[in-house]
Kinemage of the C-alpha trace (Angstrom):
@kinemage 1
@onewidth
@group {chain A} dominant
@subgroup {mainchain}
@vectorlist {calphas} color= white
{ca met a 1} P -15.684 -86.477 -27.366
{ca gln a 2} L -18.434 -84.411 -28.961
{ca pro a 3} L -18.616 -80.661 -28.345
{ca gly a 4} L -20.276 -79.713 -25.084
{ca lys a 5} L -19.807 -83.108 -23.407
{ca ala a 6} L -16.677 -82.335 -21.360
{ca thr a 7} L -14.581 -79.421 -20.297
{ca pro a 8} L -10.799 -79.022 -20.278
{ca his a 9} L -11.006 -79.052 -16.474
{ca glu a 10} L -12.585 -82.536 -16.531
{ca val a 11} L -10.058 -83.959 -18.994
{ca ala a 12} L -6.968 -82.344 -17.397
{ca pro a 13} L -6.284 -85.134 -14.810
{ca leu a 14} L -6.332 -87.783 -17.558
{ca val a 15} L -3.909 -85.743 -19.690
{ca phe a 16} L -1.555 -85.373 -16.739
{ca glu a 17} L -1.564 -89.102 -15.930
{ca leu a 18} L -1.335 -90.109 -19.610
{ca asn a 19} L 1.791 -87.974 -19.996
{ca arg a 20} L 3.307 -89.585 -16.892
{ca ala a 21} L 2.410 -93.111 -18.074
{ca ile a 22} L 4.091 -92.507 -21.442
{ca gly a 23} L 7.213 -91.222 -19.693
{ca ala a 24} L 7.327 -94.213 -17.333
{ca arg a 25} L 6.874 -96.654 -20.208
{ca arg a 26} L 9.775 -95.084 -22.097
{ca leu a 27} L 12.013 -95.625 -19.090
{ca his a 28} L 10.893 -99.118 -18.118
{ca asp a 29} L 9.559 -102.406 -19.448
{ca ala a 30} L 5.793 -102.841 -19.313
{ca gly a 31} L 6.025 -105.089 -16.238
{ca his a 32} L 8.211 -102.745 -14.215
{ca pro a 33} L 6.475 -101.542 -11.009
{ca ser a 34} L 6.860 -97.877 -12.006
{ca ala a 35} L 5.280 -98.440 -15.423
{ca val a 36} L 2.487 -100.570 -13.938
{ca glu a 37} L 1.695 -97.962 -11.271
{ca ala a 38} L 1.696 -95.098 -13.790
{ca leu a 39} L -0.678 -97.035 -16.051
{ca arg a 40} L -2.960 -97.817 -13.094
{ca arg a 41} L -3.150 -94.130 -12.164
{ca cys a 42} L -3.944 -93.218 -15.770
{ca glu a 43} L -6.726 -95.804 -15.918
{ca ala a 44} L -8.123 -94.483 -12.620
{ca ala a 45} L -8.175 -90.928 -14.046
{ca trp a 46} L -10.073 -92.254 -17.076
{ca his a 47} L -12.628 -93.958 -14.815
{ca arg a 48} L -13.114 -90.755 -12.819
{ca leu a 49} L -14.306 -88.861 -15.894
{ca pro a 50} L -18.056 -88.234 -15.987
{ca ala a 51} L -19.830 -90.955 -17.968
{ca his a 52} L -20.599 -88.544 -20.817
{ca ala a 53} L -16.903 -87.581 -21.129
{ca arg a 54} L -15.180 -90.968 -21.279
{ca ala a 55} L -14.926 -91.046 -25.067
{ca val a 56} L -11.929 -88.761 -25.301
{ca thr a 57} L -10.319 -87.236 -28.380
{ca leu a 58} L -7.238 -85.041 -28.039
{ca ile a 59} L -6.129 -82.839 -30.932
{ca val a 60} L -2.643 -81.416 -31.364
{ca gly a 61} L -3.172 -77.960 -32.803
{ca glu a 62} L -0.973 -74.969 -33.486
{ca thr a 63} L -1.578 -73.595 -30.000
{ca gly a 64} L -1.051 -76.901 -28.194
{ca leu a 65} L -3.349 -79.667 -26.997
{ca ala a 66} L -7.090 -79.132 -27.495
{ca leu a 67} L -10.466 -80.851 -27.519
{ca pro a 68} L -12.383 -81.308 -30.792
{ca asp a 69} L -14.450 -78.185 -30.031
{ca gly a 70} L -11.228 -76.124 -29.944
{ca ala a 71} L -11.101 -75.733 -26.161
{ca arg a 72} L -7.402 -75.561 -25.203
{ca leu a 73} L -5.937 -77.848 -22.542
{ca asp a 74} L -3.288 -76.054 -20.486
{ca gly a 75} L -3.171 -78.062 -17.261
{ca pro a 76} L -0.103 -79.935 -15.935
{ca gly a 77} L 1.471 -82.147 -18.586
{ca ala a 78} L -0.587 -80.753 -21.482
{ca glu a 79} L 2.237 -78.739 -23.031
{ca glu a 80} L 4.689 -81.632 -22.674
{ca leu a 81} L 2.236 -84.143 -24.156
{ca ala a 82} L 1.436 -81.842 -27.094
{ca ala a 83} L 5.123 -81.326 -27.898
{ca asp a 84} L 5.763 -85.029 -27.545
{ca leu a 85} L 2.903 -85.998 -29.860
{ca arg a 86} L 3.808 -83.374 -32.450
{ca ser a 87} L 7.445 -84.497 -32.520
{ca arg a 88} L 6.333 -87.968 -33.578
{ca asn a 89} L 3.699 -86.689 -36.022
{ca gln a 90} L 0.865 -87.932 -33.808
{ca leu a 91} L -1.787 -85.230 -34.224
{ca arg a 92} L -4.766 -87.062 -32.738
{ca val a 93} L -5.297 -89.425 -29.786
{ca glu a 94} L -8.578 -91.239 -29.146
{ca leu a 95} L -9.931 -93.270 -26.243
{ca ser a 96} L -13.235 -95.127 -26.481
{ca gly a 97} L -16.164 -94.385 -24.210
{ca arg a 98} L -15.693 -97.569 -22.166
{ca pro a 99} L -12.528 -97.513 -20.004
{ca asp a 100} L -10.442 -100.586 -20.785
{ca ala a 101} L -7.012 -101.400 -19.302
{ca gly a 102} L -5.898 -103.269 -22.424
{ca glu a 103} L -6.821 -100.410 -24.744
{ca leu a 104} L -5.007 -97.928 -22.518
{ca ala a 105} L -1.882 -100.119 -22.289
{ca arg a 106} L -1.758 -100.463 -26.087
{ca leu a 107} L -2.129 -96.713 -26.517
{ca val a 108} L 0.628 -95.957 -23.997
{ca asp a 109} L 2.937 -98.540 -25.615
{ca ala a 110} L 2.326 -97.014 -29.049
{ca leu a 111} L 2.895 -93.455 -27.854
{ca ala a 112} L 6.000 -94.464 -25.878
{ca ser a 113} L 7.614 -96.159 -28.875
{ca glu a 114} L 10.327 -94.350 -30.800
{ca gly a 115} L 8.583 -94.740 -34.152
{ca asp a 116} L 8.257 -91.763 -36.444
{ca gln a 117} L 4.845 -92.507 -37.934
{ca pro a 118} L 1.559 -91.687 -36.183
{ca ala a 119} L -0.223 -94.673 -34.683
{ca asp a 120} L -3.654 -93.618 -35.916
{ca gly a 121} L -2.753 -92.916 -39.556
{ca ser a 122} L -3.290 -89.180 -39.267
{ca ala a 123} L -1.510 -86.959 -41.732
{ca pro a 124} L 2.098 -86.234 -40.864
{ca val a 125} L 3.324 -82.712 -40.458
{ca ser a 126} L 5.143 -81.160 -43.397
{ca asn a 127} L 8.923 -80.914 -43.591
{ca ala a 128} L 8.700 -77.183 -43.015
{ca glu a 129} L 6.565 -77.683 -39.906
{ca his a 130} L 8.890 -80.425 -38.703
{ca asn a 131} L 11.981 -78.262 -39.161
{ca ala a 132} L 10.290 -75.359 -37.426
{ca leu a 133} L 9.430 -77.653 -34.508
{ca ile a 134} L 13.051 -78.810 -34.209
{ca ala a 135} L 14.351 -75.250 -34.365
{ca arg a 136} L 11.854 -74.170 -31.724
{ca his a 137} L 12.861 -76.956 -29.335
{ca asn a 138} L 16.540 -76.352 -29.949
{ca ala a 139} L 16.063 -72.735 -28.956
{ca glu a 140} L 13.856 -73.744 -26.028
{ca leu a 141} L 16.526 -76.189 -24.823
{ca val a 142} L 19.195 -73.481 -24.875
{ca arg a 143} L 16.930 -71.106 -22.941
{ca ser a 144} L 15.941 -73.765 -20.407
{ca leu a 145} L 19.520 -74.840 -19.784
{ca ser a 146} L 20.501 -71.229 -19.189
{ca glu a 147} L 17.582 -70.890 -16.801
{ca leu a 148} L 18.567 -74.126 -15.061
{ca glu a 149} L 22.017 -72.709 -14.330
{ca arg a 150} L 20.326 -69.948 -12.302
{ca cys a 151} L 17.924 -72.179 -10.355
{ca asp a 152} L 18.828 -72.385 -6.672
{ca asp a 153} L 15.743 -74.163 -5.285
{ca val a 154} L 14.436 -77.630 -6.093
{ca ala a 155} L 10.944 -76.510 -7.127
{ca ser a 156} L 12.120 -74.162 -9.879
{ca tyr a 157} L 14.851 -76.623 -10.866
{ca asn a 158} L 12.233 -79.346 -11.258
{ca leu a 159} L 9.938 -77.216 -13.411
{ca thr a 160} L 12.766 -76.140 -15.693
{ca ala a 161} L 14.070 -79.701 -15.954
{ca asn a 162} L 10.603 -80.783 -17.116
{ca lys a 163} L 10.880 -78.382 -20.051
{ca ile a 164} L 14.347 -79.707 -20.831
{ca glu a 165} L 13.119 -83.303 -20.886
{ca val a 166} L 10.384 -82.401 -23.373
{ca ser a 167} L 12.835 -80.671 -25.712
{ca val a 168} L 15.346 -83.507 -25.398
{ca gly a 169} L 12.643 -86.025 -26.236
{ca val a 170} L 11.661 -84.095 -29.347
{ca leu a 171} L 15.258 -83.780 -30.534
{ca val a 172} L 16.129 -87.424 -29.875
{ca arg a 173} L 13.107 -88.701 -31.755
{ca ala a 174} L 14.016 -86.350 -34.604
{ca lys a 175} L 17.466 -88.025 -34.692
{ca arg a 176} L 19.128 -84.872 -33.377
{ca ser a 177} L 20.743 -86.486 -30.334
{ca met a 178} L 23.878 -84.373 -30.590
{ca asp a 179} L 21.715 -81.275 -30.133
{ca ala a 180} L 20.180 -82.877 -27.046
{ca tyr a 181} L 23.609 -83.948 -25.743
{ca arg a 182} L 24.253 -80.495 -24.241
{ca ala a 183} L 21.561 -81.220 -21.616
{ca thr a 184} L 23.552 -84.196 -20.306
{ca leu a 185} L 26.646 -82.004 -19.905
{ca val a 186} L 24.786 -79.514 -17.721
{ca leu a 187} L 22.967 -82.117 -15.623
{ca ala a 188} L 26.145 -84.172 -15.085
{ca arg a 189} L 27.970 -81.059 -13.896
{ca his a 190} L 25.160 -80.169 -11.508
{ca ala a 191} L 24.963 -83.739 -10.190
{ca ser a 192} L 28.645 -83.745 -9.242
{ca asp a 193} L 29.201 -80.189 -7.994
{ca pro a 194} L 28.983 -80.077 -4.177
{ca asp a 195} L 30.513 -76.595 -4.026
{ca gln a 196} L 27.869 -74.829 -6.132
{ca arg a 197} L 24.783 -77.074 -5.790
{ca ser a 198} L 22.804 -78.239 -2.758
{ca asp a 199} L 22.406 -81.937 -1.993
{ca ala a 200} L 18.763 -81.773 -3.074
{ca ile a 201} L 19.572 -80.226 -6.450
{ca arg a 202} L 22.449 -82.670 -7.003
{ca arg a 203} L 20.073 -85.552 -6.391
{ca glu a 204} L 17.474 -84.069 -8.726
{ca ala a 205} L 20.090 -83.479 -11.435
{ca gly a 206} L 21.322 -87.073 -11.070
{ca glu a 207} L 17.798 -88.450 -11.393
{ca arg a 208} L 17.089 -86.318 -14.456
{ca leu a 209} L 20.366 -87.403 -16.051
{ca ala a 210} L 19.473 -91.050 -15.423
{ca arg a 211} L 16.110 -90.571 -17.122
{ca leu a 212} L 17.753 -89.041 -20.174
{ca ala a 213} L 20.274 -91.887 -20.277
{ca his a 214} L 17.459 -94.392 -20.829
{ca arg a 215} L 17.100 -92.925 -24.319
{ca glu a 216} L 19.532 -95.132 -26.219
{ca pro a 217} L 20.199 -92.730 -29.113
{ca leu a 218} L 21.187 -90.042 -26.632
{ca leu a 219} L 23.362 -92.441 -24.639
{ca asp a 220} L 25.015 -93.512 -27.903
{ca ala a 221} L 25.773 -89.862 -28.650
{ca val a 222} L 27.468 -89.475 -25.268
{ca ile a 223} L 29.537 -92.631 -25.889
{ca glu a 224} L 30.534 -91.392 -29.347
{ca gln a 225} L 31.747 -88.132 -27.857
{ca ala a 226} L 33.653 -89.954 -25.110
{ca cys a 227} L 35.422 -92.114 -27.714
{ca gly a 228} L 36.068 -89.268 -30.139
{ca pro a 229} L 39.407 -87.699 -31.056
{ca ser a 230} L 38.730 -84.328 -29.428
{ca gly a 231} L 40.478 -84.225 -26.061
{ca leu a 232} L 38.231 -81.794 -24.191
{ca ala a 233} L 34.992 -83.160 -25.680
{ca ser a 234} L 36.085 -86.708 -24.853
{ca val a 235} L 36.874 -85.803 -21.250
{ca gln a 236} L 33.553 -84.001 -20.788
{ca ala a 237} L 31.561 -86.899 -22.235
{ca ser a 238} L 33.497 -89.357 -20.077
{ca gln a 239} L 32.506 -87.334 -17.023
{ca val a 240} L 28.875 -87.542 -18.144
{ca leu a 241} L 29.103 -91.351 -18.425
{ca ile a 242} L 30.657 -91.609 -14.974
{ca ala a 243} L 27.835 -89.452 -13.595
{ca ile a 244} L 25.268 -91.674 -15.358
{ca gly a 245} L 26.832 -94.743 -13.760
{ca ala a 246} L 25.409 -98.256 -14.045
{ca ile a 247} L 22.770 -97.300 -16.629
{ca ala a 248} L 25.531 -96.761 -19.199
{ca val a 249} L 27.268 -100.098 -18.607
{ca pro a 250} L 25.137 -102.431 -20.803
{ca arg a 251} L 25.509 -100.095 -23.772
{ca leu a 252} L 29.259 -99.808 -23.201
{ca leu a 253} L 29.596 -103.582 -23.003
{ca arg a 254} L 27.679 -104.027 -26.255
{ca ser a 255} L 29.875 -101.393 -27.876
{ca leu a 256} L 32.973 -103.451 -27.115
{ca ser a 257} L 32.000 -106.074 -29.675
{ca asp a 258} L 31.489 -103.812 -32.688
{ca arg a 259} L 34.174 -101.151 -32.397
{ca lys a 260} L 37.742 -100.822 -33.662
{ca asp a 261} L 40.653 -101.579 -31.369
{ca gly a 262} L 41.358 -97.962 -30.435
{ca val a 263} L 37.740 -97.305 -29.529
{ca arg a 264} L 37.505 -100.613 -27.647
{ca ala a 265} L 40.477 -99.537 -25.551
{ca arg a 266} L 38.723 -96.257 -24.715
{ca ile a 267} L 35.491 -98.037 -23.774
{ca thr a 268} L 37.473 -100.392 -21.565
{ca gln a 269} L 38.979 -97.367 -19.811
{ca leu a 270} L 35.492 -95.967 -19.261
{ca leu a 271} L 34.269 -99.226 -17.724
{ca ile a 272} L 37.301 -99.278 -15.455
{ca ala a 273} L 36.596 -95.669 -14.433
{ca leu a 274} L 33.002 -96.620 -13.563
{ca gly a 275} L 34.392 -99.027 -10.955
{ca asp a 276} L 31.781 -100.575 -8.668
{ca ala a 277} L 28.979 -99.209 -10.844
{ca ala a 278} L 30.121 -101.533 -13.647
{ca leu a 279} L 31.136 -104.544 -11.561
{ca ala a 280} L 27.787 -106.357 -11.284
{ca gln a 281} L 27.061 -106.220 -14.999
{ca val a 282} L 30.600 -107.230 -15.974
{ca val a 283} L 30.242 -110.217 -13.650
{ca glu a 284} L 26.973 -111.124 -15.409
{ca glu a 285} L 28.885 -111.187 -18.698
{ca leu a 286} L 31.058 -113.997 -17.309
{ca ala a 287} L 28.024 -116.273 -17.624
{ca ala a 288} L 27.306 -115.231 -21.221
{ca gln a 289} L 26.659 -118.053 -23.687
{ca ala a 290} L 28.924 -116.406 -26.261
{ca pro a 291} L 32.487 -117.470 -25.323
{ca glu a 292} L 34.078 -114.243 -26.543
{ca arg a 293} L 31.810 -112.147 -24.310
{ca ala a 294} L 32.672 -114.249 -21.257
{ca arg a 295} L 36.406 -114.055 -21.992
{ca arg a 296} L 36.187 -110.311 -22.495
{ca ala a 297} L 34.409 -109.962 -19.146
{ca ala a 298} L 37.110 -111.995 -17.392
{ca arg a 299} L 39.810 -109.841 -18.970
{ca leu a 300} L 37.930 -106.680 -18.011
{ca leu a 301} L 37.628 -107.754 -14.368
{ca gly a 302} L 41.397 -108.043 -14.255
{ca glu a 303} L 41.860 -104.620 -15.811
{ca met a 304} L 39.416 -103.161 -13.306
{ca gln a 305} L 41.545 -104.687 -10.492
{ca asn a 306} L 38.525 -104.757 -8.221
{ca pro a 307} L 39.016 -107.250 -5.334
{ca gln a 308} L 35.266 -107.905 -5.349
{ca gly a 309} L 35.719 -109.707 -8.663
{ca val a 310} L 38.020 -112.383 -7.225
{ca ser a 311} L 35.355 -114.895 -6.210
{ca phe a 312} L 33.743 -114.755 -9.659
{ca leu a 313} L 37.068 -115.181 -11.423
{ca ala a 314} L 37.870 -118.098 -9.128
{ca asp a 315} L 34.649 -119.772 -10.259
{ca ala a 316} L 35.562 -119.059 -13.889
{ca leu a 317} L 38.791 -121.044 -13.433
{ca ser a 318} L 36.611 -124.179 -13.605
{ca ala a 319} L 34.975 -123.172 -16.893
{ca pro a 320} L 34.982 -125.855 -19.604
{ca asp a 321} L 36.331 -123.198 -21.967
{ca asn a 322} L 40.109 -123.321 -21.420
{ca ala a 323} L 40.532 -119.878 -22.960
{ca leu a 324} L 38.119 -118.430 -20.383
{ca ala a 325} L 39.982 -120.194 -17.558
{ca lys a 326} L 43.259 -118.696 -18.773
{ca glu a 327} L 41.750 -115.207 -18.939
{ca ala a 328} L 40.409 -115.657 -15.396
{ca ala a 329} L 43.816 -116.786 -14.117
{ca gln a 330} L 45.606 -113.861 -15.738
{ca ser a 331} L 43.041 -111.462 -14.274
{ca leu a 332} L 43.585 -112.899 -10.800
{ca val a 333} L 47.291 -112.121 -11.244
{ca arg a 334} L 46.444 -108.522 -12.154
{ca ile a 335} L 44.313 -108.126 -9.032
{ca gly a 336} L 47.055 -109.705 -6.922
{ca ser a 337} L 45.230 -109.691 -3.582
{ca asp a 338} L 45.710 -112.462 -1.012
{ca ala a 339} L 42.392 -113.980 -2.077
{ca ala a 340} L 43.378 -113.855 -5.760
{ca val a 341} L 46.708 -115.581 -5.088
{ca gln a 342} L 44.988 -118.218 -2.963
{ca ala a 343} L 42.512 -118.922 -5.781
{ca leu a 344} L 45.431 -119.548 -8.159
{ca ile a 345} L 47.222 -121.764 -5.628
{ca ser a 346} L 44.014 -123.746 -5.117
{ca gly a 347} L 43.883 -124.261 -8.871
{ca leu a 348} L 47.202 -126.141 -8.701
{ca ala a 349} L 45.411 -129.079 -7.077
{ca arg a 350} L 42.779 -129.413 -9.811
{ca thr a 351} L 42.881 -130.726 -13.384
{ca asp a 352} L 46.205 -130.747 -15.218
{ca asp a 353} L 45.052 -128.101 -17.716
{ca leu a 354} L 43.986 -125.728 -14.953
{ca ala a 355} L 47.021 -126.507 -12.790
{ca glu a 356} L 49.351 -125.757 -15.717
{ca thr a 357} L 47.591 -122.422 -16.331
{ca cys a 358} L 47.745 -121.436 -12.658
{ca ala a 359} L 51.379 -122.519 -12.324
{ca ser a 360} L 52.343 -120.395 -15.324
{ca cys a 361} L 50.483 -117.365 -13.979
{ca leu a 362} L 51.945 -117.623 -10.473
{ca gly a 363} L 55.374 -116.844 -11.856
{ca asn a 364} L 54.174 -113.262 -12.298
{ca val a 365} L 53.091 -112.889 -8.655
{ca arg a 366} L 55.268 -111.679 -5.805
{ca his a 367} L 53.633 -113.206 -2.768
{ca pro a 368} L 55.164 -115.301 0.048
{ca ala a 369} L 52.711 -118.161 -0.493
{ca val a 370} L 53.680 -118.659 -4.140
{ca leu a 371} L 57.205 -120.056 -3.791
{ca pro a 372} L 56.306 -123.011 -1.539
{ca ala a 373} L 53.399 -123.951 -3.817
{ca leu a 374} L 55.577 -123.937 -6.954
{ca ala a 375} L 58.470 -125.621 -5.185
{ca ala a 376} L 56.196 -128.503 -4.218
{ca leu a 377} L 55.363 -129.048 -7.894
{ca ala a 378} L 59.064 -128.962 -8.833
{ca asp a 379} L 59.950 -131.544 -6.179
{ca glu a 380} L 61.115 -134.890 -7.586
{ca arg a 381} L 58.478 -136.673 -5.514
{ca cys a 382} L 55.585 -134.750 -7.100
{ca lys a 383} L 53.196 -136.978 -9.073
{ca arg a 384} L 51.666 -134.290 -11.293
{ca ser a 385} L 52.128 -134.346 -15.067
{ca asp a 386} L 55.360 -133.131 -16.640
{ca glu a 387} L 53.464 -130.225 -18.247
{ca val a 388} L 52.328 -128.945 -14.858
{ca arg a 389} L 55.781 -129.386 -13.332
{ca arg a 390} L 57.537 -127.673 -16.252
{ca ala a 391} L 55.159 -124.716 -15.906
{ca ala a 392} L 56.049 -124.489 -12.197
{ca ile a 393} L 59.782 -124.683 -12.979
{ca ala a 394} L 59.500 -121.892 -15.570
{ca ser a 395} L 57.648 -119.730 -13.043
{ca leu a 396} L 60.384 -120.286 -10.457
{ca gly a 397} L 62.812 -118.903 -13.033
{ca arg a 398} L 60.683 -115.767 -13.411
{ca ile a 399} L 60.520 -115.311 -9.647
{ca gly a 400} L 64.312 -115.499 -9.522
{ca ser a 401} L 64.760 -115.382 -5.732
{ca pro a 402} L 67.600 -117.243 -3.974
{ca ala a 403} L 65.090 -119.816 -2.727
{ca ala a 404} L 63.755 -120.299 -6.260
{ca phe a 405} L 67.322 -120.706 -7.552
{ca ala a 406} L 68.056 -123.330 -4.902
{ca arg a 407} L 64.969 -125.342 -5.866
{ca leu a 408} L 65.843 -125.164 -9.590
{ca arg a 409} L 69.425 -126.233 -8.903
{ca arg a 410} L 68.100 -129.255 -7.060
{ca val a 411} L 65.921 -130.195 -10.042
{ca leu a 412} L 68.857 -129.837 -12.447
{ca glu a 413} L 71.143 -131.925 -10.269
{ca his a 414} L 68.601 -134.698 -9.790
{ca ala a 415} L 69.952 -137.270 -12.268
{ca pro a 416} L 69.101 -140.774 -11.092
{ca phe a 417} L 70.983 -143.658 -12.661
{ca leu a 418} L 67.688 -145.341 -13.375
{ca gly a 419} L 64.943 -143.199 -14.881
{ca ala a 420} L 67.138 -140.500 -16.359
{ca ala a 421} L 64.831 -140.217 -19.368
{ca arg a 422} L 61.849 -139.622 -17.100
{ca val a 423} L 63.381 -136.483 -15.533
{ca arg a 424} L 65.170 -135.226 -18.668
{ca ala a 425} L 62.463 -132.724 -19.700
{ca leu a 426} L 62.302 -131.322 -16.170
{ca arg a 427} L 66.085 -130.895 -15.988
{ca val a 428} L 66.077 -129.108 -19.369
{ca ala a 429} L 63.340 -126.773 -18.084
{ca ala a 430} L 65.384 -126.146 -14.912
{ca ala a 431} L 68.472 -125.246 -16.959
{ca gln a 432} L 66.442 -122.740 -18.980
{ca ala a 433} L 64.935 -121.243 -15.804
{ca ile a 434} L 68.373 -120.911 -14.154
{ca gly a 435} L 69.597 -119.144 -17.267
{ca gln a 436} L 66.693 -116.732 -16.956
{ca ile a 437} L 67.713 -115.890 -13.365
{ca gly a 438} L 71.289 -115.164 -14.447
{ca gly a 439} L 74.230 -114.105 -12.353
{ca asn a 440} L 77.569 -115.733 -11.464
{ca ser a 441} L 76.038 -118.531 -9.395
{ca ala a 442} L 73.708 -119.480 -12.239
{ca leu a 443} L 76.600 -119.474 -14.709
{ca glu a 444} L 78.710 -121.719 -12.473
{ca val a 445} L 75.907 -124.282 -12.159
{ca leu a 446} L 75.197 -124.273 -15.897
{ca glu a 447} L 78.855 -124.620 -16.892
{ca ala a 448} L 79.292 -127.549 -14.523
{ca his a 449} L 76.431 -129.465 -16.167
{ca ala a 450} L 77.373 -128.339 -19.684
{ca arg a 451} L 80.420 -130.667 -19.593
{ca arg a 452} L 78.847 -133.929 -18.445
{ca gly a 453} L 75.760 -136.062 -18.202
{ca asp a 454} L 72.673 -136.395 -20.378
{ca pro a 455} L 73.282 -134.954 -23.881
{ca glu a 456} L 69.965 -133.011 -24.007
{ca val a 457} L 70.504 -131.544 -20.569
{ca arg a 458} L 74.113 -130.735 -21.524
{ca arg a 459} L 72.971 -128.865 -24.646
{ca ala a 460} L 70.340 -126.944 -22.660
{ca cys a 461} L 72.989 -125.859 -20.144
{ca gln a 462} L 75.399 -124.848 -22.893
{ca glu a 463} L 72.743 -122.738 -24.607
{ca ala a 464} L 71.676 -121.059 -21.359
{ca ala a 465} L 75.316 -120.326 -20.434
{ca arg a 466} L 76.010 -118.958 -23.903
{ca arg a 467} L 73.134 -116.535 -23.563
{ca leu a 468} L 74.392 -115.369 -20.205
{ca thr a 469} L 77.900 -114.652 -21.516
{ca ala a 470} L 76.894 -113.225 -24.909
{ca pro a 471} L 77.480 -109.478 -25.200
{ca lys a 472} L 74.253 -107.515 -24.923
{ca arg a 473} L 73.142 -105.688 -28.037
{ca lys a 474} L 72.916 -101.944 -27.815
{ca thr a 475} L 69.465 -100.572 -28.505
């Protein structure tokens, strides 16, 4: 814009909407309704400029945002936009004289990016200027956070939070996320403090925290603190992540694949602590093309012990990846609800691989429906494969109830004259399971069969009896 062709008052609405459009684009994809609406409002503000003022040039000077003639812009959003542009070394912004939606969208995308270099090739600020800017915003952030602690009405809280967002944005883009991290601590505390903060302020603090969490470098800094060795710092950062909620989950899930075991365990604990907020995205991971991601999601659903995950784990039992099916079965055991147990029992009627997995897992469940289901597989009339039946017999041994013992004794004693070889492996498995149950009754049954009958069964009974009578080692 040439001198004399527009006033700061005429340009102020465009500056305000441009600042909002950049903020919306940083938070959302270009097609998101919020980003689209913000861009539409910015374009409308551009169209409303007088015809002589539509070629707009904004200069970032020492005193803030100005027009080429030096007239200072100090309306809503001007200070924030100036600080934002200076932090990314963008000292000049130009719009042509003919309003164009495509041109505006490209400008907003460029200004919303996290790049360090100016989009228009203007000279970058010096290191000294850059350091002074960072120091100024660090100090401003400390002052604003102190002021925020004293705010007791939403209007003043909102205005102060705007200043905080500007300073946080500057620090994050300058790769000083740990300096910006202190803002998340304060906002998380305000968002979860019903005793000291009104409902309105808690909601506002939660929304502001969510907006900050969309800045990945800052979210990474929070995660690093939560996984760090310092007890108090780790607890505080964990509380921030819980306050952030679902927004943090994708980053936490990605972190699981590139961290050491100790850190992975901590991230898993955080996802469990997030509870329902994490459930939907963990469920989505079950459908991941990468097998390891899907298996990890199945395992995580079990560790979360959320009954809402049962139906998804039940579907995963049918996965072509046997390792995923096993993880799903084990997770259903961890959840242990009626629906989870029923899903495992239903799996007994499906393919041999799945039935064997479910039969093995059911031995770790204490539920009245389990024993009849396993006993049916151990019955001599059952037509399932020996692998499935042996898994059921081993699980009966882990259950160890009188009814389970009676069923195992029946399997061991079933020694038909014809077809002895066919039932040999099952009788051996029954002897081992009876030995696992232990006790005088088990020893009597084993000793009786250790002296007669099939040699392999006899040896299995002798070994199980020996283990029962061997003196226990002191630990």
